[in-house]
N, C-alpha and C positions, 0 to 999 in steps of 0.2 A: 674557199673555204679551205683553209691550210691545217692539217693534222699534226702535231709536232709528237716526234716519236720520242716515248718518254725514256730518258737514259736507263731506268732501273728494267726496262724491257730488255735493253742491250746487256745489262749486268745479270741478268736471269740466265739469258741464253748462254752467255761467257762462263757462267759459273756451272750450269749443267754441263757444257762440253769439256770444262776443266775437272770437273768430277769423274766424267767418263772416260777421259785420255789421262790425265794424272790425278787417280784416285788417292785420297787417303788410306793407308792400311797399317794392319796391327795395331800398336799402341799409340801411333799418332791418330789413327781411325777413334779410338776410344776417345781420346783429348777432344776432338772436335766432336764427337757425338754429347759430352758432355758440356762442353761450351755452347752448343746448340740448344741444349735444355735450357742452360740458364739465360741465355740470349733470348729465347721465346716467354721466358717468366719476365724478365725485363722488359721486353716488348708490351706486354699487357699491364704490367704495373704503369707503365707511362699512360697507354689507354685510359686507365682509372684515374690517374690523375688529372685528365684533360676535360673529362665528362662532369660536368656541374650537377651535383646532387638535385639540387633545387630545380633545374630544368629537366632534369631525369625524370622527376616526380610529378612536374606539371605535364610532362609529355605522355605520361602513362594514362593519362584521363582520355587520351584519345585513342580508346582500345579498339575502335572499327579500323581505324588505319593499321594498325600494327597486325591485328586480325587479318587482313587482307595481306601484307607482307608475308606474314610467317605461314599463312595458308601457301602460298606461292612457294616460298622457300621448302618447307616440309612436307609438302603433301603434292602440289602440282609437279616441281620438278623431280620429286622420286618417282612419281608413276611414269613420267616420260623416261627416265632413266631406266626402270625396268622395261618398258617398251623396246630400247636398244637392244636390250639382251636378247630380243627375238630376231635380231639380223643374223643373217647367214654368216658363217666364218667366213666366206669368201669376200664379204663386205669388211667385215672389222674381227680381226682375232679376238678371241674370248678374253683374254687379259687386258686388251686395252678396251673393250666394252665393259669390263667391270670398273676399269679405271673412269668410264664415262658414267657408270653408275655411282660409284663413290663422288665423283663430282656434284651430283646432284643432291647428294646427300647432307653437304658441308652447309654451314650459315651464310648469311650475308657478309661482305665487307663492311667496314666502318669508315674508314678515310675518303675512297673514292663516292661512295655514296653521298656523303656531306659536301666535298669538293664540287661535284657535279650538280647536284640540288641547290646549293648556293648560287652557282653560276647561272641556272636556268630559271633562277628566281621561284624556288619552291619553298615548302614548309621545312626549313633547316631544323629546327629543334625535333619536328615529328621527325626526320632523318636520322638525326644523331640518336634519338632514342629507339626508334624502331630497329636500326642497324645494331646498335648496342645490345639490344634486347635479344635479337635474334644469334648474335654472335655468343653471349651469355648462355641462352637456352641451348645452343648447339653443343655446349662441352656436355652436354646429358643427351639430347636428342640424337646427334649423330652416330655415335657409338651405338645407342639403341637401335637406330636404324641399319647401322652397318650389321649389328650382331642379327638382327630379322632378317636381310635382305642379301648379306653377304657371309653369312657364318661359316661356309666351306671353305674362305681364306682367312677369315678374321680371328684374333684372339680376344674375344670382348669378355673379359672377366670383370669381377669386381676390383681388382688390382689394376687393371688397365684403367677403368674409368677413374679409379682414385688418381692416379696417376696424370691423366689428363685435367683432371680436378684441380691438382696440387700446380701444373704446370701453367694453367690459364686463368681458371676462375680464382684461384686464391691470390696470386698476384695481381689481378683487376680489383679485387676487393680491398686488398691492402693498399693499392694505390688511392681508391675512393677514402681511406681513412687519413692516408697520409696527405690528401689534397689539401688541407687548410694549411698545412706546414710547408710544402712543396708547390703547390699548384702555381703560385706567383713566379717561382723561378722557372718553372717548366714553360711556362708560358712566355717569359720573356727570352727562353733558350730553344723554343720550339722546331727552328728552322734546322739549327744543327743536330738536333735530338732527333730528327726525322732520318738521318744517315743512320741511328741506332736502330730505328724500324725496319728500315730496310735492310741492312746489316745483317740483324736477327733471320730474316727470311733467306737470304743467300746464303748464310750458313747451314741452315737446315737443307736447303737445295744441294748445297754441296756434298753434305753427310749422306742425304738420299741416294744422288748419284753415284757417290763413291763406291757404296754398298752395291748398288746396281752393277759397276763395272766389275767388281769381284766377283759376282755370279755370273757374269759374260751375258746378261739380258739382251743386249743389243744385237747379238749376233741372228736373233729371230725377228727384228724389226727393219722392214723394208721401207722405202721412200713412199709408197702406196699406202702403207698401214698410216705414216705420219699424217700424210694429205688427208685421208679418209677422217682421222681424229680431229684436224682443224676444220674441215666441213661441218662436221657433226656438231663441234662445240659452236662455231658460227651459227648453225641453224637452232641450237640451244639457245643462245643469246639474244636472237630475234624472236623467238617464242618467247623469252622470258618478258622480254618487252611488249609483246602483243598482250600475253595472257595478264599481264600487270596493270597495263593500260586497261583493259577490259574489266578486270576486277574492281578497279578504283571508278570507273565510270559507273558500274552497275552499283556500286555503294552510294553512289549519288555526291563524290567528294569535288571540291571544286579545285581550280586549276593547281595550286600552291600544292595541295594534298596528294593530286594525280602526280606531279613530279617527283614527290618524296617516293610514292609507292613504285613508280616506274623505274627508280634506279635501286631502291633497297629490295624489290621483289624480283630483280633480274641478275644482281651480282651477286658472286661467290667470293670468299675469304679464302686467298691462298695462305695467308698470316694464320688463320685457325685450322685449315685443312690439313696444312702439313705437319705440323706435330700431331694431328690427332692420327693421321695415317701411320706416322712412324711408330706410334705407341701399338696400334691395333694389328699392322701388318709387319711379318718378320721375313727376314732375308730378303733377296735383291728384288723382291716383287714392288718394292714401294717405290722404286724410282719410275717403273711402268704405271704404275696406278696413280701415282700423282702426275704423270703427264699431261693428260687432259686438263686437269684443273690448271697446270701452268700455262696451255694454250688458251683456255677461256679467260684466265686473269688478264693475258695481254692483250687480248680481244676485246673484253670489257672497256679496259683503259683506253683504246684507240677508239672504239666506237662510242663510249660514252662522252669523250670529248667532243665528236661529231653532234651527237643527238643533244647534248647540253646547248651548244652553240646554235642548234637550230630551234630548239626552246625558248632560248634565252631572246632570239629574233622573232619569236611569235609564230615560227613556222608549225 
């Protein structure tokens, strides 16, 4: 079994290091912040143009599949995230424990769920709709959960939620509206446009880590802290696979539906989580809070490739 390291993982690490050691400051930082907001809007506009409206409407009929996925994403994961807060400070620093909680509150990702479901011969249409539905509901549910469970650190106001809606949901809806006009062109140029997708995320990462460097947050983080976060993220991912599969089996789904649930119910979206975090949290805390999400994202890409290949071979 060969697991190819996604170049995007290396790019994420390099961008985080660049932001930490060569951060943008002053007016340059303000320019990068505005550019990152525009880039995320473009990212979700492209998501909207890629989703077939007819396929989405048809996929919504499989409401039981979506219910299992959404329960994993917005119920089981947050409960586990709350349990992590009970760990002593000697195991995990409070600010990183809060970052793990934030990770459990963000919606499912879209692209990797679809890619791995297709590779594993699962219900691709179900994965497309379920992951997209999770991402869109997350625009409202994630800020509400953050306000409920992380109110001491977050600034969850009507204005903040409106900013998230304008940055994520509005471009997605605009993409759906524009799909009849530009959908064909987007499909023909999908490969180069994926560079826009990833570039948008890298830009947000650079801004977050630049701000963190300005507040000197890394002086309080040790190698042991990083190892603890990585181990916890690995355990969370394994748990996500297990309880998603268990939920699908309890619901009586066939193999194709179970595959879709396994990936959609265990994955977490860096593309949605990063902009939501930058809106809801101020100061240099953002970089530490999104660190677990970044580690989790990298793990789900690597482990997802392994799991998809085993499922494809019927293991």
